N, C-alpha and C positions, 0 to 999 in steps of 0.2 A: 504494500500500500503505500508505503515511505519513497519507494522507488518511483511508484508510478505518477507520483506528484512532478516529477520532473518532465514529464512528457505533457504535450498537449492532453486536454481532457476527453478529446473525440478524435475521430477518423471517419470519415466520408471516402467509401471506395465508390469509383465511378468507371465503370465499363463501356468502350466503346465499340462500334461496329468495325472499324476497320482502323490500322494504323496513322494514317495521316489525321483522323479526328481526335484520335487520342494525343498526338504532338501538338497538334492545335489548341487543345485543349491545355495541356501543360503551360504553352506560350504563354496563354490568358491567363492562366491561376497565378504561375509564379510568380508575379511583382509581388502579390498580395497574400499569397498562401505558402507553407511548407508543403513542396509536393515530392511525391516518389512513386516509382514504376513498381508497383505490386505484383504484376507478372503481365507479359503480352499486353493485352489491349487494355489493362486496369490500372488506375492512378490512384495512390493512396494519399487525402488530400487532409491534411492536420486540421483541425478546430479546437473553437473553446467551446463548442456545444450551445453557444447561443443562438436563437431564433434570427437576432440579426447578421449574424456572420452566416450562418447556413444559405438565408434568402439572397445575402450579396454574391455567394458564392453561384448559385443558380443563375441570376441576374447576370453576373460576368459571362456565364454560359450562354445564357441566352439572347443577350446583346450581341454576340461574337456569331451566332446561328450555327452553336453546336449543340448537340442534345444525345445526352449518352443514350445508350441502348438499355442499362440498368444502373443502380445504385445502392447502396446499403450505407449504414451508419454502425458505427462499432465503437467500442470502449477500447485503451491503448493495451495493447497485449503484454506480456514480458518480452516478448523480442524487440517491439517498439522502445521499451525503457533501454535494453541493451544497447539497441541502434543509436540511441540518443546519448547514453552513456559514454559509448566508445567513440561517437563522432562516424560510425560507419555507415551511415545512411547513403544510399543511393540515389542521389540526383537526377532528377529528369532533365536531360540537356540536348533537345530538340532543335 
């Protein structure tokens, strides 16, 4: 519990239909969010779990005309904590 306080309080996972959409979403979101590639066509976006921040995230995507095929929200895992502590986050550079 103490270690989980070191990472953002939530993660939104966005899955896209293809690589160009995933890359475009990463470019749109990276200036304002901590974004990492979860796997293939999925981005993990760190959030503070506030409604305002979640709404802004989806507004950024809508304004860029990018629509994820699927999304989910989850709490940080011990893997997230480990990556934060070790600085080993895989940043998306597209």
